[in-house]
C-alpha positions in Angstrom: 12.1 10.9 -13.7 10.5 14.3 -14.5 7.8 12.4 -16.5 6.9 10.3 -13.5 6.6 13.4 -11.3 4.1 15.0 -13.8 2.1 11.8 -14.6 0.9 11.0 -11.0 -0.9 14.4 -10.4 -2.3 14.3 -14.0 -3.8 10.9 -13.4 -5.4 12.0 -10.1 -6.7 15.2 -11.9 -8.1 13.1 -14.8 -9.8 10.8 -12.3 -11.2 13.9 -10.6 -12.4 15.4 -13.9 -14.1 12.1 -14.9 -16.0 11.9 -11.6 -16.9 15.6 -11.8 -18.5 15.0 -15.2 -20.6 12.2 -13.7 -23.2 14.3 -11.7 -24.8 11.1 -10.4 -21.7 9.9 -8.6 -22.0 12.3 -5.7 -18.2 12.5 -5.6 -17.6 15.7 -7.6 -14.7 16.8 -5.5 -12.5 13.7 -5.3 -9.2 15.6 -5.4 -10.2 17.8 -2.5 -11.3 14.8 -0.5 -8.0 13.1 -1.2 -5.9 16.1 -0.1 -8.0 16.6 3.0 -7.9 12.9 4.0 -4.4 11.9 3.0 -2.4 15.1 2.1 -1.0 16.2 5.5 1.9 14.4 7.2 0.8 12.0 10.0 2.4 10.4 13.1 4.2 7.9 10.8 6.2 10.7 9.2 7.5 11.7 12.7 9.1 8.2 12.9 11.3 9.1 9.9 12.9 12.1 11.8 15.7 10.0 13.4 17.0 9.2 9.9 17.8 12.9 9.2 21.4 14.1 9.2 24.8 13.4 7.6 26.1 9.9 8.0 29.4 8.1 7.4 28.6 4.8 5.6 30.7 1.6 5.9 29.4 -0.6 3.1 30.0 -4.3 2.8 28.9 -5.9 -0.5 28.7 -9.6 -1.3 29.0 -10.4 -5.0 29.3 -14.1 -4.0 27.8 -15.1 -0.6 30.6 -17.7 -0.2 33.4 -15.1 -0.5 34.4 -12.2 1.8 32.6 -8.9 1.1 34.0 -5.9 -0.6 34.2 -3.0 1.8 33.9 0.7 0.9 33.1 4.0 2.5 30.7 6.8 1.7 28.6 9.7 2.9 24.8 9.7 3.2 23.0 12.9 3.6 19.3 12.8 4.6 17.0 15.8 4.8 13.3 16.4 5.2 11.5 17.6 2.1 7.9 18.5 1.2 7.1 19.9 4.6 8.0 16.7 6.4 6.2 14.3 4.0 9.4 12.7 2.7 13.0 12.1 3.6 15.4 12.7 0.6 18.7 10.8 0.8 21.9 11.5 -1.3 24.8 9.0 -1.2 28.3 9.6 -2.5 30.8 6.7 -2.3 32.3 3.8 -4.2 31.2 0.5 -5.6 33.4 -2.0 -7.3 36.2 0.5 -6.9 34.3 3.1 -9.0 32.6 6.3 -8.0 29.0 5.6 -6.9 26.2 8.1 -6.4 22.6 7.4 -5.5 19.5 9.2 -4.3 16.3 8.1 -2.8 13.1 9.1 -1.1 11.5 7.5 1.9 8.0 8.3 3.0 4.7 7.1 4.3 1.7 6.8 1.9 -1.3 7.5 4.1 -3.7 6.3 1.5 -2.0 2.9 1.2 -1.0 2.8 4.9 2.5 1.7 4.0 6.0 3.1 4.2 7.4 3.6 0.6 10.8 4.1 -0.9 12.4 4.8 -4.3 16.0 4.8 -5.3 18.1 5.7 -8.4 21.9 5.5 -8.8 24.8 6.0 -11.1 25.3 2.3 -12.0 21.8 1.5 -13.2 19.0 3.0 -15.4 16.3 1.5 -13.2 14.1 3.1 -10.6 13.7 0.8 -7.6 10.5 1.1 -5.6 9.4 -0.8 -2.5 7.0 -0.6 0.3 6.8 -2.0 3.8 6.1 -1.5 7.5 7.7 -0.3 10.7 8.1 -2.3 13.9 8.3 0.1 16.8 9.6 -2.5 19.3 12.8 -2.9 17.3 12.8 0.5 15.6 13.0 -1.3 12.2 11.5 -0.8 8.8 11.2 -3.7 6.4 10.7 -3.0 2.7 9.9 -5.6 0.1 9.8 -5.7 -3.7 9.4 -8.4 -6.3 10.6 -8.1 -9.9 12.2 -10.0 -12.8 16.0 -10.2 -13.0 17.0 -8.5 -16.3 20.0 -10.8 -16.6 18.6 -14.2 -15.8 14.9 -13.6 -16.4 14.2 -15.2 -13.1 11.8 -13.9 -10.5 13.6 -12.0 -7.8 12.4 -11.1 -4.3 14.2 -8.2 -2.5 14.0 -7.4 1.2 15.7 -4.3 2.8 15.8 -3.9 6.5 16.7 -0.5 8.1 17.2 -0.4 11.9 17.8 2.4 14.2 20.6 1.1 16.5 20.9 4.4 18.5 20.7 8.1 18.0 24.0 8.1 16.2 24.0 4.7 14.5 21.8 2.9 12.0 22.1 -0.4 10.1 20.8 -1.3 6.6 20.8 -4.9 5.4 19.7 -5.9 1.8 18.7 -9.4 0.9 17.9 -10.9 -2.5 16.3 -14.2 -3.5 16.7 -15.2 -7.1 14.3 -17.8 -8.4 14.3 -20.9 -6.2 17.7 -20.0 -4.6 18.0 -19.4 -0.9 17.7 -15.7 0.2 21.2 -14.2 0.6 22.5 -11.0 2.1 23.9 -8.8 -0.6 24.8 -5.6 1.3 25.3 -4.3 4.8 25.6 -0.6 5.5 26.5 0.7 8.9 25.7 4.4 9.3 27.4 6.5 11.9 26.3 10.1 12.4 28.9 12.7 11.4 29.5 15.5 14.0 
């Protein structure tokens, strides 16, 4: 994780140095231009503010879509970080009757004009990343990701939908489509604000 944090700024700095060496490019200050154009939070970051707080999570997980879900509880804490650029979330609960911890980041990449997320947890060694859009009429974010299933080797499509139901309630639904199979809901998380 720390390596990823260091690599991204280094790549941007390397790009800047390469352009600075090329006196004919006319773009000797790419890094400064990037920071000025895309560095400050924008109106999209304000849309993330209702996510902040401490939430009770009721989690339903379907290991088999034809069977009843497993139900567990947890706590999700979200806070604003990096001067409003990102929302950091920390989850503590259970999965498969075992302790489960996870943390993620939600933000808006102004250069790509997309909402972005990342997630790590205590039952995997993977970093999940996805991007998507916000629908203001339904107060809903839809994030998508495609990958290869490490168990089956099949192509997998993932779709996560986060909806603001009200000031004190949110709903997250996670869907997966493995290969040619029909998309199935894998998880439903109901978040209720703790007072």
